[in-house]
C-alpha positions, -999 to 999 in steps of 0.1 A, spaced: -524 729 -460 -537 691 -461 -506 681 -489 -482 694 -461 -505 679 -432 -496 643 -450 -459 644 -456 -459 659 -421 -479 624 -409 -457 603 -432 -425 624 -414 -438 611 -383 -449 581 -389 -412 566 -404 -395 585 -375 -418 570 -346 -403 534 -360 -370 549 -340 -380 537 -312 -385 500 -315 -359 495 -342 -327 489 -315 -347 468 -299 -335 444 -330 -299 454 -331 -283 434 -303 -258 445 -272 -245 477 -288 -248 508 -271 -268 537 -277 -238 563 -295 -232 530 -319 -265 531 -327 -264 568 -334 -228 565 -349 -241 538 -373 -271 558 -378 -259 589 -392 -227 571 -414 -251 556 -435 -273 587 -437 -245 600 -444 -228 579 -472 -265 577 -491 -259 608 -493 -230 612 -509 -237 589 -530 -269 603 -540 -251 643 -542 -222 627 -561 -249 609 -591 -263 644 -592 -236 661 -596 -250 697 -581 -227 724 -565 -240 743 -541 -226 780 -524 -202 778 -494 -229 795 -478 -255 762 -476 -226 745 -466 -223 761 -437 -262 767 -428 -260 721 -440 -233 718 -415 -251 745 -385 -282 727 -392 -268 689 -393 -255 697 -357 -287 705 -344 -305 674 -356 -278 655 -342 -295 661 -308 -293 626 -308 -264 622 -290 -278 645 -261 -311 622 -255 -280 595 -253 -265 612 -221 -297 623 -208 -310 587 -208 -277 572 -195 -275 597 -164 -313 604 -155 -342 578 -171 -356 571 -204 -393 586 -194 -382 622 -178 -360 621 -211 -395 607 -235 -414 637 -213 -392 669 -216 -384 663 -255 -413 656 -264 -425 690 -251 -408 704 -287 -442 703 -304 -448 732 -278 -418 748 -281 -414 748 -318 -447 763 -323 -444 793 -295 -410 802 -309 -414 789 -347 -446 818 -341 -427 839 -319 -398 843 -348 -423 844 -379 -451 857 -366 -478 835 -387 -508 833 -366 -523 847 -335 -503 839 -304 -534 831 -282 -543 804 -302 -513 786 -293 -525 784 -257 -550 753 -253 -539 727 -274 -503 736 -261 -515 734 -227 -538 706 -236 -505 688 -254 -484 692 -219 -510 672 -198 -515 646 -225 -478 641 -219 -475 639 -185 -510 618 -190 -483 589 -209 -445 595 -193 -455 606 -151 -464 564 -146 -430 548 -159 -407 584 -143 -384 565 -120 -361 587 -103 -326 575 -101 -301 569 -69 -284 600 -76 -296 633 -69 -267 649 -93 -271 621 -120 -306 637 -119 -299 671 -125 -273 663 -156 -299 646 -168 -323 670 -171 -293 694 -183 -289 669 -217 -325 668 -219 -334 700 -222 -300 703 -245 -317 681 -268 -352 697 -261 -335 733 -276 -318 720 -299 -341 700 -317 -365 729 -318 -341 752 -329 -334 729 -360 -371 726 -369 -380 761 -370 -345 776 -387 -346 741 -411 -388 755 -417 -375 795 -425 -342 779 -448 -364 764 -474 -394 788 -474 -361 815 -483 -343 792 -511 -370 779 -528 -348 772 -553 -331 739 -533 -353 711 -534 -363 693 -498 -347 665 -512 -318 679 -523 -318 693 -488 -319 672 -472 -292 650 -493 -272 679 -486 -277 678 -447 -265 642 -452 -239 646 -466 -228 675 -439 -238 649 -409 -205 627 -422 -184 662 -406 -198 652 -378 -197 617 -376 -160 616 -381 -151 643 -353 -176 623 -331 -159 590 -340 -124 604 -333 -135 616 -299 -149 588 -289 -117 567 -303 -94 590 -283 -113 594 -252 -132 557 -248 -103 533 -267 -107 508 -234 -143 506 -232 -146 501 -269 -149 460 -284 -136 470 -321 -131 435 -325 -175 426 -329 -176 447 -359 -151 430 -377 -163 393 -365 -201 387 -390 -229 370 -372 -261 374 -362 -256 404 -336 -235 419 -364 -256 417 -395 -291 432 -376 -264 462 -363 -256 465 -395 -295 462 -411 -305 484 -381 -282 510 -385 -294 511 -428 -327 513 -419 -324 540 -391 -302 563 -420 -314 558 -449 -349 552 -445 -357 573 -410 -334 594 -413 -332 604 -453 -366 594 -463 -379 611 -430 -358 643 -434 -373 642 -476 -406 642 -461 -408 667 -430 -389 691 -456 -417 687 -480 -440 696 -450 -422 724 -436 -428 741 -473 -466 738 -471 -474 745 -432 -466 769 -414 -447 759 -380 -462 766 -351 -490 742 -367 -460 720 -382 -447 720 -346 -478 707 -329 -485 677 -360 -440 664 -346 -466 650 -316 -472 627 -337 -439 607 -338 -443 606 -299 -477 590 -304 -470 566 -332 -436 557 -317 -460 546 -282 -481 526 -304 -452 513 -319 -440 502 -289 -475 487 -269 -474 467 -308 -438 452 -301 -448 442 -268 -485 430 -274 -498 446 -247 -525 477 -247 -514 512 -231 -536 518 -193 -566 537 -191 -542 569 -185 -518 565 -212 -553 561 -237 -563 588 -224 -534 610 -232 -528 602 -266 -569 607 -273 -556 642 -255 -529 645 -277 -546 642 -307 -574 661 -299 -552 691 -294 -537 684 -325 -565 687 -338 -580 720 -323 -550 735 -336 -551 726 -368 -586 741 -368 -574 775 -351 -541 781 -374 -559 773 -407 -571 800 -427 -606 810 -431 -627 809 -463 -630 847 -458 -595 856 -453 -584 831 -485 -611 846 -508 -602 883 -500 -558 874 -502 -575 858 -537 -591 890 -549 -561 914 -537 
């Protein structure tokens, strides 16, 4: 379990960089950044797959297409931020450790459901303490409602992805965690092409295609940022999380997911060279305490391990 926790924390640390890398990518929209990220993820995955010369049955590719679609929830995040606000989206999506833990335990029956209630409640309180001071209502109630819908859609997509991805890895031990990250990356290329075609058809008048062929500091920053997001944050992060999913019960892995938010918040404060407020600092401490409590509550007891080994 210690090895699984280490892999999960490493993945969350890498994913936390997603919160600050766009700051250095110039005047590019969130949709452009998302497509650029997944394009690089798919491209590096395709190169790795061709180099390995591995073949997988059609059922594996169908599963990869489905899960890669769910993992592409960033599109819903972009729309949620556009119609509501980043803080509302962060608060809703930040509850994913709770939904993953509860849904994962409900589907896989990995532990006592009651043990998840207290840490889940503490995580919710901590998220509220961090995000509520920054929440600003939009001018239009309709836009706010649309933003909420997309926020909950992104939450549902990510929850399903984490639980189903963990189940697939445990049911298919012959497919390594790195190989699975590569397969999903190649499958992501399909969705990038679909989204790219949709944007070119419906948003052609709003696109400035010329800037992609103009080599300057902004273009270079955009490409470096997309490459970092695609190769490091997507492929490496996914491979580390896949390793964690093999060693950890999904209910515990879900709670550890909160460290993505914690690392992201700390990175933002570091970038802006400021300290969190008293309420935000208290929320961060509460989140860490909740996860530690969850780890202790869900860890197998020595007596149980000895009984299992004797059998």
